[in-house]
N, C-alpha and C positions, 0 to 999 in steps of 0.2 A: 056283293060287289067288292068289298075290301079284300076278301079272300082271293078274288081273281087278280087284283092288283099285286098281291103278294107273290104270285106265281107268273111273272111276265114271260117265262120261257114257253108257257103253254100257248102264247099268242104270237110267237116269233114267226116271221114270214119265212117258211121253210125253203121255198124255191130260191129265194135270194141268198139265204145262208148256204145252201148247197152249192150254188154257182160260185160264191165267194171262196168257199173251201176247196172247190175243184180247181180254181185258178191258183190258189196258194200251193196246192199239191203239184200241179203242173209246173209251177215255177221252181219248186224244190227239186223235182225230178230233172228239169232242164239245167239247173245250176250244177247238180251232181254230174250230169253228162258233160257239161262244159269244162269241168276241172278233173274229170275222171282219169285215173291211171291205176293199173293193177297194184301199185305199191301204196296207194293212199289209205288203205285200211278201212274202207266202208264209208257210207254217207254221213255217219255221225262223228267223224273225226274232226275235232275242233280246229286242227291246223289247216283245214281246207274250208273253202267257202260254203260247201253243202252242209258241213257240220255246224258252222256258225249260223247259217240260215235256219237250221233246225231249232237252235236256241231262240232266234228271233221269232220263229213261228210259235213256239211254246209260250214265250212272254207275250206275244200278241193275243193268243188265246186267253191268257190270264187277264190282260187289259180288257178284252172284249167282255169276259164274264163279269168283271168288276163293274164296268160301266153299265152293262145290261141289268145288273142287280140294283142300280140306283133308281130313285124316283125320277121318271121321265120329265117331270115339271121343273126339275132343277136346271136343265140344260139351257133353257131360255134365259134364266136369271144369271147364268154363268157367262153369257155372251160378252158383255162389256168388259168384265174383269179379265177374262181370258185374252181378249183382244189387246187390252192395255198392257198386260204382262208380256205378250208376244212381241209387241212393239218395243218394249224395253229390252227384251232379249235380242231382238234383231239389231238394235242400236249397239248393245254390248258386243255382239258378234263382229261388227265392223272393226272394233278396236282390239278385242281380245280373242277373236276367233282363230282357229288353226287353218292354215292355208293348205288346200289340197287341189292339185291340178289347176293352179292359177286362181282359184276362188277361195276367198277367206270366209267360208260359209259354214264352218264346223266348230262346235263346242266340244272340247275334250273333257270327259268326266271319267277319270281313272283310265281303265283300258278301253272304254267305250267312247266312240265319237258319234255325236248326234248333229243332225242338220236342222237348225231351227226353221229354215225356210219351208220345210215339209209340213211342220206343225202350224206355221203361220197361215197356211191355206185353210186349215180347220177353223182357226180363230176368226179369220175373215169371213168364212162361210156362215158361222154363227152370228157374227156381228151384222152382216148384211141382212140376214133373215130377221134378226131382232129389230133393226131399224125400219126395214120396209114393212114389217107387220105392226109397227106402232100405230096408235090411233091417229087418224086424219093425215096419214102420210100417203101421198099419191105421186107416182112417177111422172104424171103430166106436169107437175109443178117443177119449175126450174131449180128452186132451192133444194128440193129433194134429189134432183139429178146431180147437183153439185156435191151434196153431202155424200151420196152413194159413191160417186167417183172418188171423193177424198178417202173414204173408208177402204176402197179397193186399191187405190194408187199408193197410199202411204207405205204399206208393207212391201209392195212391188218396188218402190223407189229405194227403200232400205236394202232390199236384196240385191238390187243393181249396184249399190254402193259397195256391197261385199263381193262384187265381181262374179255373181252367179246369175248371169243374164237369162239362162235357160229357165230357171225356176221362176224368175220374175214374169216371163212371158205367159205362164200359166194363168196369171190373173186376168188375162184377156178373156178367159172362158166365162167370166161373170157377166159378159154381155148377153149370154143366152138366158141367164137368170132374170136380168133386167127386162129383156124382151118378153119373157113369159109374164112378167108383172105389169106390162103395159107401156114399156118404153117404145117410142115411135120407131118404125122400121127405118126411118131416115138415118138414124144413128148407125145402124148396121151397114147401110149403103155407104155412109161416109167412112166407116171403118175400112170397108173393102177398098174404097177409092184411095184412102190413105196408104194402105198396103201397096196398091199399084203405084202410087206416087213414090213411095220409098224405094221400090224395086227400080223404077225408072231413074230415080236420083242416083242410084249406084251404077246403072248401066250407061247412062248418057251424061256427057259433060254439062255442067251447069249453064253455060251461055246458051246452048241449044234449047235447054228446058225453059229457061226464062223467056227466050224468044218465042217458043211454041205457045206458052201460056199467054203471053201478050197478044199474039196474033189471034188465038182462039177467043179471047175475051173481047177484042175489038170486033171480030165478026159477030159475036153474040150480041153486042150492043147495036151494031149496025143493022142487023136483021130483026131486032126486037121492036115491037110496037110501042111499048112503054119505055122510052129512052131513059127517063130519070131513074126508075126502079131498076132497070137493067144495068145502069151505070153503077149504082150502089152495090148490086150483086157482083158485078165484074170486079170492082175494087176490093170487095171482101174476099172473093175467091183468089184474086191475084195475090193479096197479102198473105192469105193462108198457104197458097202454093209456094210462094217465095220462102216463107218460114219453114215449110217442110223440106224443100230442096236444100236450103242452107243448113238446117238442123241435121238432116240425114248425112250430108256430106261432111259436116264438121264432126259428127259423132263417129262416122266411119273412119275418119283420118286421125282423130285425137282421143277417142274414148274406147272404142273396141280394141281388144287385144289382137295381136298379130294373127294368132291361130283362128280367132273368130272371123276376122276379115278374110282370111284364106279360105275358110269353109264356105263362106257366103259367095265368094267369087267362083269357087269350084262348082257350087250348085247352079249358079247363073250362067255357067259355061264360059266365063271370062278367062279362066286359066285351066290347065290340066296338070295334075300331079299325082298319078296313080301310085307312085312309090313313096310319096311324102304325105302331105296333108290329106290327100284323097285315098290313102291306103285303107283306112278303116272301112269306109263305105265300099270300096272296090272289093275287099276281101269278104265283106258281108254279102254283097251281091253274088259273088262266086259261091259262097256257102249255101245261100238260099236256092240259087239256080241248080247247084249240084244235087240237091235233094230230090229233084224230079217230082213225080206225082205222089209216090208213096213214101219217099225218104229212104235213107240208107239204113235205118234201124237204130234203136236206142243204143248209145255208147259206140256207134260205128261211124260217127261223123269225122272225116279226116281233117277238114278245115278246123273243126273244134278241137279234136284230139291233139293236133300238132300246134295249137295255139296261134293260128294264123290271124285270127280276128282279135284285136285288142278290145278290152272291156266287154268280153263276151258273156260275162255273168251279170253285167249291169245294163249299160245302154244298149248293147247289141245282143241281148239274150234271145231275141226273136230269130236271129240267124241260126242259132243252135237248134231251135225248134224246126225251122224251115229245112235245115240240112238233114236232120235225123227223122223227122216225121213227114217231110214233103209238103206238097200242096194240100193234101187232105188234112194233115195235122194242123197246118197253119190256118186253114179255113175253119176247122173246128174251134180253134182258139178264138178267132175273130167272132164266130157265132156266139161263143160263150160270153164274150164281152158285150156283144149286142143284146143278148138276153138279159144280162145283168143290168145294162142301162135301161132296158124296157121295164124291168121289175122296179127299179128305183123310181122311174117316172110314174109308174102305176101306183106305187106307194105314195108318192107326192100328191097325185091327183085325188087319192082317197083320204088324205089327211084332212081332218075337220078344222084345223087351224091354219091361218095364213103363215105363221112362223114355220110350221112343219112342212108345208108345201114349198116354201122358198128354200128352206134348208135342203130338202130332197133334190130340188133342181140344181142347187149349188154343188151337191155331191156328184150328181150325174154329169154336170158340166166339167168339173175338175177331172173326173175319170175319163170322159170322152176326149178332152183336150190332151191328156197324157197319152192315151192310146193312139190318137191320130198323129201326134208329133213323133212319138217313139217309132211307130211302124213306118211313118214317112221318112224319117232320117235313116232307118235301117235299110230301107229300099231305095235310098238315094234320091228321093223326090222332095225332101225338105232338109234344111241345114242341120248339121250335128250340133245340138245345143245341150246335150247331157240331161235328158229327161227320162226317168225310169219308166218301165212298163208296170202298171199297177198290179200288185200281188205276185208278179212274176220275177222281176229283177231282184238281184241280190241287194240287201241293205236293210238295216234295222229301222232307220228313220222313216223311209218310205213305207215299209210294211206296217209299222206302228201307226203312222199317220192315217193310212187308208183303213186300217182296222178300227181305229177310233172313230173316223168318219162314219163307217158303216154301223158300228155299235150304237152310236147315238141315234142314227136314223132308224134302225130296227127297234131300238128301245122305245122311241117316241111312238112308232107305229104300233107296237105291241101294247103299250100303255093306253093309247087312245082307243084301240080296238077292244081292250078289256073293259073299259069304262062304258062303252057303247052297247055292251051285251047284257 
């Protein structure tokens, strides 16, 4: 048995590893296409994004191998300390971070810039798994729910303070983890209702909303058989609705940056600005649409080649794939992500420990949320909030963070499988 534990690579989940490597390779090829010119000197030229991404890929492989060589039982014990350290780094980033694109969310270490928010998702995932797998912790308990919310919301709040709202929104994905572990479905319903209320608070003037809530609650009490209970419910919902309406409108006017407000208004159809704030999405849609069914061919994307789409190696990398590989290539990419998520959930369900299962669902939720938001904003159905496409977008912080997430997951799975044989 000891011999098996000393050779964890023998038990690695090969389909998951192959899917991950395939996505990394696709990302590197797409980044090269996005920056390609005959004068660039090949995909390994450090002066271009493809060359730098190659270095990030090699270092990610190194990190993966190092983590996979560790004893899998160490990861659960590292959860608390890694979470505390990341909270400290996030606080330091607010005051000492480097500002990029309006967000003070980067730490500069020599020539390398790292984004702590990417690694905070990993630490939070470990911490949530550690807490929820503790003895006698049940999500039916209100105290457990409050502590879980605190663990998730603290790093999200700190990231918001660094003006990186997009990364903070990823923490909403942990609702899927909590649902899997027994959280009542009512919380998901309330979450969706809150989103609807937020959208309405932006679209409709406050007096009309307050009036509508008041009329609806009066009718609810009037037609209810239990007047006293209905009155208490109506007062509670009225207070909550008022808080949401006021809070959203205050945040929209006084907290969100101007470009963020413009993007939201564009998405909701309140304004049109195809040559200004809506330029990115407009050009992305043109690029994806021009790819047709089979695409224009690798390195033949005109929208990409002439740099019409800003951030086309990072937030809008999918439009490069859509233009050059068409509907078929885009569909294949989405299928690969679907298969990866299926494998991660499969690994989670076969984990013999609660910690392993919760961690696996955390990884799946984070990746799912990233893919959903990134593709949605690229295709103009969600606001542009600067979330990278996992394993595909250019960037060392994102690639390192997702590689570490997967390395820990696959190492725990391999270790547990080796001890069970």
